[in-house]
N, C-alpha and C positions, 0 to 999 in steps of 0.2 A: 766271052772277052776274058782275058787273063786279068789278075790283080795288077800286076805290073804295069800293064797297057792302061787300065783305068786310072792307076796313080799318075802316069805320065799325062794323060788327058787332062786330069785335076790340076796338075801343076802348070800345065800350057794355059788352061782357062784361067787361073788365079794370076798368071803373068799378063794376059791381055788385059785382064779387068784393072790390074794396077797400072798398067800403062796408060789405060784409056783415063783413069782417074787423075794420073799425073798431068795427062794431056789437058784435061779440063781445067785443073787447078792453074795451069800455065795461061790458058786462054782467060780465066777470071782475072787472074794477076795483070795480064797484058790489057783488058779493058779497063781495070781499075787505074792502071797508071796513066792510060790516056785521059780517063777523067780529072786524076789529079794535075796533070800537066795543063789541062784547060782551066782547073781553077787557079793555078800558079800564075797563069796570064796576066792577072792583075799587076799593075807596076807596083814595084816595092819601094818604099823610102826608107832612109835610114831608122833603125828601132828607137833611137831617142825622140825624133821627129813624131813618129806615129804614137809612141805614148803619151807623149805631150797633148798632140791632137786628141787622143782617147780621153785624156784627164779634162781637156777643155771641154770636150762634149759631155761627160758627165756633170760638170759644173753647169752647162746650159741646161741639162735635163733638171737638175735640181732646183735651178732658178726658174723653172716652167717657162724658159724660153723656147724650147721645142717640145713638140709632143711626144708620145711614147714610139709611134710608127717612125717617125724620121729620126728618133734616138737609134732604135735598133737597126734601121737600114744602114744609117752611118756607122754605126759600131762595126757591123759585118764588114762593111768595106775597110775599115781600118784594120781589123783584126785579119783579113784575107791578105794584107800587106806585110804582116809579121811573118817572118821565116822561123819555122819552128825546127 
């Protein structure tokens, strides 16, 4: 096999590998965007309202009106409503 032919085969192999890696990255991004879209499905409220609810939640937790698990669950719900 000639040196030029070997180099051409190596270039073609590298090109195929690069294309496969690019296709895999696109598939991963597409899967991630579907997951993000599902997470964004929570209804969003105006930011000042969400922040006020979050402050009220912190006050309730500090006053021992709610337990830690309820606090964390509600906090995650409120944070999901904020648009980043």
